[in-house]
N, C-alpha and C positions, 0 to 999 in steps of 0.2 A: 429180304428186302432188297429190291432192285431200284437203282437210281439211273438216270440217263444225264450226261451232260452233252449239251448241243452247242458246238463252239463256233461262233462267228468269225470272220476275218477283223483284220484291224480297220481303223477309220480311213487308212489309205487305199484299202483295197477296193478300187471303186468301178472296174470293168468299163471305165471311160462313160459309164451312163449318169455320172453326176451324183450318186448315192452310194453308200457303202455296199459290198457285194451282197451282203445278206439281206438287204433291203431292196435289190433289184427286182423289179416287177416281173412276175411271170403270170399271164392271163389276168392281169390286174391286181393281183395280190404280191407282198413281200416273199420272196424266194423261201425264207426260213419258216413262213408260216405252213408250208406243206410238209416239212420234217417235224414240226410241233404238233401237227394234227396226227401225224402216223404214230408218234411216241405217245401221244394222248391215248390213242386207240388201242395201244397194246396192252393187254392184260399182265404182261410180264412186268411193266413198268409202274413204280408207285410214285415216284418224283421226279420232277425234270428241273434240271439247273441250265439256264440258258446264259451262255458267256457272250457278251458284246462289248464293243468298244465304249469307254468310259463315257464319251459325250452322247451315248445313246441309251443309256441306263433308264432315265426318266420314262422314255416312250415304251420301254419294254419291261415294265415292272410287273411282279406276280400278279399285282391287282389287276392291271390292264390286261395281263394275258388271261387269267380267269375270267374277266368280263367278256372276253373273246371266245370262250370255250375251252380254254387250257387250264383245267381246274387242277391238274398235277403239277403246274408250274410253282415250286416253293421257293427258288432264288434266282435273281438275276445278278450276275457277277461281271465287273468289269475286268476285261481280258489283258493280258501282259503284251510284251513286246512280239512274241511268237506265239505259235498254236500250243507248242509244248508247255510254255509258261501259262498261256491261259487254261490248260487242262489241269494242270498242277494247283493253280489258284483254286479253281473250283472243287476239286476232289478234297482238299484240305479243309472246305468248309462243311463237308458232310460229318455229322455226328457219329464218334465211335469208327471202327473200322471194319465193319461186319457187313456183309452182303454183296452184292454184284453191281458194278458199275458199267454200263453202256457208254461209249463216247463216239460221237457223231458229228461229221462236218455239215455245217448249216449249208455249204455249196453243193450238197448232194440231196436236192429237193425230190429225187424219184425213189427214196428209200420207200421200202414197203414194210408193213407190219409182219410179214412172215420173216423177213431178214432180222427184225427185231426180237421177235419172239424165239428166233432160233438161236441167235448169238447168247442171249440170255440163259440159256440151258446148257450151262458149263458141265460137261461130264466129269465124273470122278477121275482123278489123275491129271486133270488139265487145269491150268491156271487161266485161260482165257479162251477166246474163240474171236476168230475174224471172218469177215466174209470177203470172198475172193472168186475170180472167175478164170478160167484157162485163158493162157495167151495163145492169140491166134495168128499173130504177126510173127516173122523170124526176127529174133533178137540175136544181135551180134555185140561182142565187146570189143571195144577199140583202143588202141596204143598209139599216140604220135600221130594221130590222124589216118590211120590206116586199120584194118579190120585184123584184130588179133586172134579172136575164134568166133565160132557160131555156136549160141548155147542151146540145149536140148530142151525145146520148148515143152516137152512132155512132163518136164519136172518144174516148171514155172508157172506162177499163177500172177494175176494183176490184183492188188489188194485195194478193198475198198473199206468204208464204213458202213454201217456200225462196225464196231469190236466192243466187245465185252471182256471184264476180267474179275477176279476177285478183289474186292476192294482194297483189302489190307496189301495184297500183292502188288497193285498198280501204284499204291501210295508209296511203298518200299521202293519200287522200281524208279519213280519220279525222282524220290528224295536222293537216291544213289547217282541219278544223272546229274541233279542240279548240284550235289557236291563235287561231283567229278568234271563238272562242266561239258557234259555228253549232250549232244544234240541228236535225237534219232529221226527217222524219217516217218515214224508213226509209233503209236503207244505201244503196239506189240513189240517193236524193236528195243523198247527200254525194258520190257519185261524178259525177253529172250536174252538181253544181256546179263541179267540177273538169275540166269539158269532156268527161267520158267517155261512151262511147256503149253505150246499155242496150238490149237486147232484150227480146222478150217470149216467153214460152212459155206453154202452156195449162194453168190450174190448173184446180180443180173448184168448184163452188158449195157443196158438201159440205165443203171444207177450211176450215172456219169457225174463227175465233179465239174461244175461250171466254173470254167476258166476264162473264156471269151465270150464275146457278145453273142457269136453263133450258137454257143451251148445254150443261151437262154431260148432261142428259137426252137433247138431240139428238144429241151424239156417241155415247153409249151405244147409240142406235138405230141408228146408222150401222155402228158397230163390230161389233153384234150381226149385222147383215145381211151384213157381209163375213166372219162366222165367226170375229172375233177376240174371244174370250172369256177 
């Protein structure tokens, strides 16, 4: 059994466009709708849990999602103060602790079905898989406002979502982080902290995280090129 948790940002995350980021329009549709459609189309996914700000629950209920073609939507959950808290709230609502859970940021509307299918195929000996792309820029560490060293970029990747994990492992990692007051940069960092082994599958440079208004224009261009209007 494979579950998907698609996490939207908080209600204050508005990109300056007057609506919550996950509802910002790309080609006339809410940004999150593209991720929902991609996970719906994946044969690897059985159930979709959408995490949204509490004041947006009614408009994104499983019933309304089903009516718009997202039949795999099983739960809509009110998010927490942080993304990490939001994911933890969602995965705790999954019955039992068996199966795989894929976690995805609603702010990455350019995710593809291939990425979803790939991360859900966790090989034996691994606790999870993440999507990532090679780093092409020169990366330097700094100290006191000056360059301390230049990092070897052949050993670096830029991490994206979706990320998928053994469900019991991810729940354990989140519980440990909550208990210890630890905040990670992504879900894989929580699993790594507990000794989990996380592998990598190929992402795409186009799988951007929408952070600025200009990113909406870029996302629209990519989606237009795919014929997703």
